[in-house]
Residue, then its C-alpha position, 0 to 999 in steps of 0.5 A: m500500500t502506498g502512502e497516498s494510498a494510506i492518506a486516502l483511506l484515512a480520509f475516508l475513515f476519519p468521518l466514520a470514526y469520529s461521527p457518532g455510532p455505536g462504538n464512540a457513544f459507548f466510549a463517550a458515555i463510559g469516559a463520562s461516567k467513569g473516566l479514560k482509565a476505566a474505558l481501557p478494558a472496554l477499548s481492548g475487547y472493541h478493538v480485538a474483535t475489530l482486528i480479528v472481524t476486519a481481517l476475516i472480511g478482508v480474506g472473504m470470510g465475512v461475505t457469509i454475514l454480509s450476503n445472508p439477511v437472516i443473520s445480518k438482521t439477527l445481528a441487528a436486532a441483537g445489537s440493538i437489544y444490547v445497546l439498550w441493555l447499556a442505556w439501561g445501564f447508565i439510567r441505573s447510574a443516573r438514579s444511583r446518584a440520587a440514590p447511592g445504594a442503588e447498583s450500577l450496571v456501567g461497571r459492568a458494561s465497562g469490560f472486556w467482553s462488553g466491548a467486544v460485543v459491541l463491535l460483534l454485534n453491529p452489523k454496520a460495522y461489517h458493511i463499513i468494513a466491506a466498503m472500505f476493502t472494496q475501495f482500497l484492495s487493489p494490490p498486485a496479487n502477490e502482495e494481497m495479504f500484506t496489504i489486507a493486514t496494512i488496511t487491517v491496522i490502520f482501520t484498527l488504529n484509527n478507530f482506537i485514537a477516535f474513540v479514546v477522543w470520544a472517551l475523554t471528551g465524554r470525561a471533560l464534560t463530567v469535569l466541566f459540570r461537577g455538580e451531582r445533579s449535571k452529572q446525572l442529567i449527562d447520564y441520562l444524556f448519553a442514556a438517550t444518545l445510546v437509545g438513539v443508536a439502538i433505533w439506528m441498529l434496528l433500521p435494517l430490520f425494515t429497509q432490507 
């Protein structure tokens, strides 16, 4: 992959990584509630899953998922339900600020496997990855695997940086608004954002 191709790939990925979606909304919410350090296990899980899924789609093994509407719609439904569960965790977090004895789901939502599931149950991520390879995978035959690996690493690192930025942005909100009432409202805001993401993930059920 040439330097010019790598720059073009980053330009292609920039709006996808930094615009609102399931991943960045999830990490912004964890960052706001617990900080970047607490988000690191989920960040690791998400990006290990990203690395594996991207490589598999690059070598053609993701075609079954992308071409089978039943699998795609099942993933969309499961992913939406999971994101709604995460939203409920932030509602519980907001309530726990008013009633300190209440249990919060946010801590459990920030683990390694929670991050991996957010990627694995998002069929739109699969389609974005496939579109990326369609656009940028045109190497000489003897360099195909090297180019797939290069695109996979660039895609994963770009996402990681974007999601760290979102987690830090979420944390900055809680630093800026220090009062418990403000933090409670931020939890509700991210819960509402995740509900919106869940609805967005359900759209393939009605449009395909």
